[in-house]
DODRENZA-480461 format. One line per 5 residues: number of its first residue (from 0); their letters; for each residue x negated, y, z negated of C-alpha. Coordinates in Angstrom, 1 decimal. Each point is the difference from the previous one (the first is absolute). Layout:
N
NUM) a) X Y Z  ...
REM end
This chain:
326
0) matea) -16.0 -84.4 -25.0  -0.5 2.0 -3.3  -2.5 2.2 1.8  2.5 0.7 2.8  2.8 0.8 -2.5
5) aattt) -2.2 2.4 -1.9  -0.9 1.7 3.3  3.6 0.5 1.0  1.0 1.5 -3.4  -2.9 2.5 -0.2
10) tpdll) 1.2 3.6 -0.1  -1.6 2.5 2.4  -2.6 2.4 -1.4  2.0 3.1 1.0  3.6 0.4 -0.9
15) pipqp) 2.3 2.9 1.2  0.5 2.5 -2.8  3.8 0.4 -0.7  1.2 3.6 0.2  3.1 1.5 -1.6
20) pdfhp) 2.9 0.6 2.4  -0.4 3.8 -0.2  -3.7 0.0 0.7  -1.1 2.6 2.5  -3.7 0.5 0.7
25) tvlip) -1.2 3.6 -0.4  -1.0 1.5 3.3  -3.2 2.1 -0.4  -0.6 2.5 2.7  -3.4 1.6 0.0
30) sqndk) 0.0 3.7 0.1  -1.2 1.7 3.2  -0.6 3.3 -1.7  -3.3 -1.2 -1.5  -1.6 0.4 3.5
35) lrfwh) 1.7 3.2 0.9  -1.3 3.5 -0.6  2.0 2.9 -1.4  0.3 1.6 3.5  1.4 -3.3 1.4
40) lmvag) 2.9 0.2 -2.5  0.6 3.7 0.8  0.1 -0.6 3.8  2.3 -3.0 -0.4  2.3 2.0 -2.3
45) siags) 0.0 3.0 2.4  1.0 -2.1 3.0  2.6 -1.9 -2.0  1.6 3.2 -1.3  0.1 1.7 3.3
50) vehma) 1.6 -2.9 1.8  2.5 -0.6 -2.7  1.3 3.6 -0.2  -0.1 0.7 3.7  2.0 -3.2 0.8
55) mfpvd) 2.7 0.7 -2.6  0.2 3.8 0.4  3.6 0.3 1.4  1.4 -1.9 -3.0  -1.8 2.4 -2.3
60) tikth) 1.5 2.9 1.8  3.5 -1.4 -0.5  -0.7 -0.6 -3.7  -1.2 3.6 -0.4  3.2 1.4 1.6
65) mqtir) 2.1 -2.2 -2.2  -1.7 1.2 -3.2  0.0 3.7 0.5  2.6 2.0 -1.9  1.3 3.1 1.7
70) scpik) 1.8 2.9 -1.7  3.4 -1.6 0.1  1.1 -3.4 -1.5  -0.9 -2.9 2.1  2.2 -2.7 1.5
75) pvgit) -1.4 -3.5 0.1  -2.1 -0.6 3.1  -1.0 -3.4 1.3  -3.0 -1.0 2.1  2.1 -0.2 3.2
80) qafrs) 1.6 3.4 -0.6  -3.4 1.6 -0.8  -1.6 -1.5 3.1  2.8 1.1 2.3  0.1 3.5 -1.5
85) ivkte) -3.8 0.5 0.5  0.1 -1.3 3.6  3.2 1.9 0.9  -1.0 3.4 -1.4  -3.8 0.0 0.4
90) gpsal) -0.8 -2.7 2.6  -1.9 -3.3 -0.3  -3.3 1.8 -0.3  1.1 1.3 -3.4  -0.5 -3.5 -1.5
95) yrgiw) -3.7 0.6 0.6  -0.3 3.6 -1.1  -2.8 0.3 -2.6  -1.7 -3.2 1.1  -3.4 1.8 0.5
100) amglg) 0.1 1.2 -3.6  0.6 -3.6 -1.0  -3.0 -1.1 2.2  -2.3 2.6 -1.6  1.0 -1.0 -3.5
105) agpah) 0.5 -3.8 0.2  -3.4 -0.9 1.2  -2.2 1.7 -2.6  2.6 -0.7 -2.8  0.1 -3.8 0.7
110) avyfs) -3.8 -0.1 0.3  -0.1 1.3 -3.6  2.9 -2.2 -1.0  -1.3 -3.4 1.0  -3.7 0.6 -0.8
115) fyevs) 1.0 1.1 -3.6  2.3 -3.0 -0.3  -2.6 -2.5 1.0  -2.8 1.4 -2.2  2.4 0.3 -3.0
120) kkyls) 1.3 -3.5 0.6  -3.5 -1.4 0.1  -1.0 1.4 -3.3  3.3 -0.3 -1.9  0.9 -3.6 1.1
125) rgnpn) -3.5 -1.3 -1.0  0.1 -2.7 2.7  3.5 -1.2 -1.0  2.2 0.1 3.2  3.2 -0.6 -2.1
130) nslah) -0.4 3.1 -2.2  3.3 1.9 1.0  -0.7 2.7 -2.6  -3.3 0.8 1.6  1.7 0.2 3.4
135) avsgv) 2.7 2.3 -1.3  -2.4 2.3 -1.9  -2.3 0.1 3.1  2.9 1.1 2.1  0.8 2.9 -2.4
140) fatva) -3.6 1.2 0.1  0.1 -0.2 3.8  3.2 2.0 0.4  -1.1 2.8 -2.4  -3.0 0.6 2.2
145) sdavf) 1.6 -0.5 3.4  3.0 2.2 -0.9  -2.3 2.9 -0.6  -1.1 -0.3 3.6  3.4 -0.8 1.6
150) tpmdm) 2.5 2.3 -1.8  -0.8 3.2 1.9  0.4 -1.6 3.4  3.1 -1.9 -1.2  1.6 3.3 -1.0
155) vkqrl) -0.8 1.4 3.5  1.3 -3.1 1.6  3.4 0.2 -1.8  0.5 3.7 0.7  -0.6 -0.7 3.7
160) qigkg) 2.4 -2.9 -0.1  3.0 2.1 -1.2  -1.1 3.5 1.1  1.0 0.2 3.6  -1.4 3.1 1.6
165) myggv) -1.4 1.3 -3.3  -3.6 -0.9 0.7  -2.1 -0.1 3.2  -1.8 -3.1 -1.1  -2.3 -1.3 -2.7
170) wdcvv) -2.4 2.9 -0.1  2.7 2.6 0.1  1.8 -1.7 -2.9  -3.3 -0.1 -2.1  -0.8 3.7 0.7
175) rvmre) 3.6 1.2 -0.8  0.3 -2.1 -3.2  -3.4 1.3 -1.2  0.9 3.6 0.8  3.6 0.0 -1.3
180) egfga) -0.1 -2.5 -2.9  -3.6 -0.4 -0.9  -2.3 -3.0 -0.3  2.1 -1.5 -2.9  2.8 -0.7 2.4
185) fyasy) -2.0 -2.8 1.6  -0.1 -1.8 -3.4  3.5 0.9 -1.3  1.0 -3.6 0.1  -3.4 -1.6 -1.1
190) rttvl) 1.1 -0.8 -3.5  3.2 -1.6 1.3  -1.8 -1.8 2.7  -2.5 -1.5 -2.5  2.9 -0.9 -2.4
195) mnapf) 1.7 -1.7 3.0  -3.0 -1.7 1.6  -1.6 -1.2 -3.2  2.9 -2.5 -0.8  0.5 -0.5 3.8
200) tavhf) -3.6 -1.1 0.5  -0.1 -2.0 -3.2  3.1 -2.0 1.1  -1.2 -0.1 3.6  -3.5 -1.3 -0.6
205) atyea) 0.9 -2.4 -2.8  2.8 -1.5 2.2  -2.2 -0.1 3.1  -2.8 -1.9 -1.8  2.4 -2.3 -1.8
210) vkrgl) 2.0 -0.9 3.2  -3.2 -0.4 2.0  -1.4 -2.4 -2.6  3.4 -1.8 -0.3  0.2 -0.6 3.8
215) reisp) -3.5 -1.3 0.1  0.7 -2.4 -2.8  3.2 -1.3 1.5  -1.6 -0.3 3.5  -3.8 -0.4 -0.4
220) efvgg) -0.4 -0.2 3.8  0.7 3.8 0.0  -3.4 0.5 -1.5  -1.6 -0.9 3.3  1.0 1.3 3.4
225) eeegl) 0.4 3.6 1.2  3.7 -0.2 0.9  1.0 -1.7 -3.2  -2.0 2.6 -2.0  1.8 2.9 1.7
230) lvyat) 3.3 -1.6 -0.8  -0.9 -0.1 -3.7  -1.2 3.6 0.0  3.1 1.2 1.8  2.5 -1.9 -2.2
235) agaag) -1.8 1.0 -3.3  -0.2 3.6 1.1  3.6 0.2 1.0  1.1 -1.5 -3.3  -2.1 2.4 -2.0
240) gglaa) 0.8 3.1 2.0  3.8 -0.7 0.2  0.3 -0.6 -3.8  -2.1 3.0 -1.0  1.9 2.3 2.4
245) vlttp) 3.4 -0.8 -1.4  -1.1 0.4 -3.7  -1.6 3.4 0.6  2.6 1.6 2.2  1.3 2.6 -2.6
250) ldvvk) -3.5 1.5 -0.4  -0.4 0.0 3.8  3.2 2.1 0.2  -1.4 2.5 -2.5  -3.3 0.2 1.9
255) tqlqc) 1.8 0.8 3.3  2.0 2.8 -1.8  -3.2 1.6 -1.3  -1.8 -0.2 3.4  2.9 1.2 2.1
260) qgvcg) 1.3 2.8 -2.3  1.0 3.1 1.8  -0.1 -1.6 3.5  3.2 0.0 2.1  2.3 0.8 -2.9
265) cdrfk) -1.5 -2.5 -2.5  0.1 1.1 -3.6  -2.9 1.9 -1.4  -0.9 -0.8 -3.7  -1.1 2.6 -2.5
270) sgsir) -2.5 -2.4 -1.5  -1.7 -3.2 1.2  1.5 -1.9 -2.9  1.0 -3.5 0.9  2.8 0.2 -2.6
275) dvfrt) 1.5 3.1 1.7  0.0 -1.7 3.4  1.7 -3.1 -1.5  2.7 2.1 -1.6  0.6 1.9 3.3
280) iikkd) 0.4 -3.2 2.0  2.4 -1.5 -2.6  2.0 3.2 -0.2  0.5 0.3 3.8  0.1 -3.6 1.1
285) gyrgl) 0.5 -2.1 -3.1  -2.2 -2.9 -1.0  0.4 -1.5 3.5  -2.1 2.9 1.2  -3.0 -1.6 -1.7
290) argwl) 0.4 -3.0 2.2  0.2 1.9 3.3  -2.2 -1.5 2.7  -0.7 -3.2 -1.9  0.9 -2.2 3.0
295) prmlf) -2.2 1.8 2.6  -2.7 0.2 -2.7  0.1 -3.7 -0.4  0.3 -0.6 3.8  -3.1 2.3 0.3
300) hapaa) -2.2 -1.5 -2.7  0.7 -3.7 0.5  -1.2 -0.2 3.6  -2.5 2.9 -0.5  -1.6 -2.0 -2.8
305) aicws) 0.0 -3.1 2.1  -1.7 1.9 2.8  -2.4 1.8 -2.3  -1.2 -3.1 -1.9  -0.3 -2.1 3.1
310) tyetv) -2.1 2.7 1.7  -2.1 0.6 -3.1  -0.8 -3.6 -0.5  -0.7 -0.5 3.7  -2.5 2.9 0.1
315) ksffh) -1.6 -1.3 -3.1  -0.4 -3.5 1.6  -1.5 1.7 3.0  -2.6 1.7 -2.0  -0.6 -3.2 -2.0
320) dvnga) -0.6 -1.9 3.2  -2.3 2.7 1.4  -2.1 -0.1 -3.2  -0.1 -3.8 0.1  -1.2 0.0 3.6
325) a) -2.7 2.7 -0.7
REM end
C-alpha cells in the first residue's frame, strides 16, 4: 500500500515551464540574400521598379499636374478635378504621356536602389534583423546612388506629362533640353530629390522592415507559404510607402517646380535654390501650396510600394529556389 501511494504521488520528470502573460517567441527568418549574387538583387530590383511605376503611372501624372505652379495664382485643385481636366482637354492617353521615360529610368535606378540597400543592410546590421537604424541608413545610401541614375529621366517624364505638344517624345525632349538649357538642367532638382528621398527612404525602409517583422511575430504562420508571404510584403510595403509619401510631400512639390520650370507657363527660377522655390510657392499659394498633391502622392506610393516589395521579394525567392535546385 505504501509503495502504491508513493507511486501515485511521484511528480513527472518534465514539467511545463510557466511563461509570463506577454511572452511572444521571437520569429527568426533566415536571410535569403546569403545565397544570392549581386546581379540577382539588381534584376529583382529592376523588375520591381518597372512594374511599380508602370502600374501607377496615371496617378503620378495627376500628382504632377496638381503640383505645378503656373504664372498666375492657383486655385485649389482636387484629384477628381485634375483627372477630369486632363481627360477632357488632352484625352485619356495624356495620363500615360511620358511613360517611356519612366520605363527607361525606373529599371536601372531600382536595380541600383535595391542592390545598394541589400549590401548596405548586410554590413550595417551585422546580422541583427531588428536594427532599424541600419535599415534607415542603408535606405539613404541606396537613394543617393539611385537618384543619380533616375533624376534625368524623371525630369524628362515630368516635362512630357505637363507639356502637351511641346515635345515629340523622349528623345526630342532630351535633345532640346540639352541644346537649350544644357546638361545641368537634367540635374536641376538632384539636391532636392536627394533631400526628399533620403528621409522618404529612411522612413519607408525602416517602417517596412518593422511592420514585416511585427506581422510575422503576430502571425508566425505568415513565415511559411507563398500567399501569406506576399500579404506580409504588400501590407508592410503599403504602410512604409504611404507614411513616407505624406511626410515628404513639401519637398516633392519643390522638386516638381524645379523640373518643370519654364514648361507650359510654369515659373522659371533664377537659381536652383531650394529656399527660393519654397518662398515662391508660399508667396503665390500660401503654405497649403507645399501640401499640393499629398493625397495622390500617398495613393501612388502606398499601392506602388506594395507592388514593388511583393514583386521584389517574389523575384528574390525565385532566384533563391533556382540556386537551391542547382
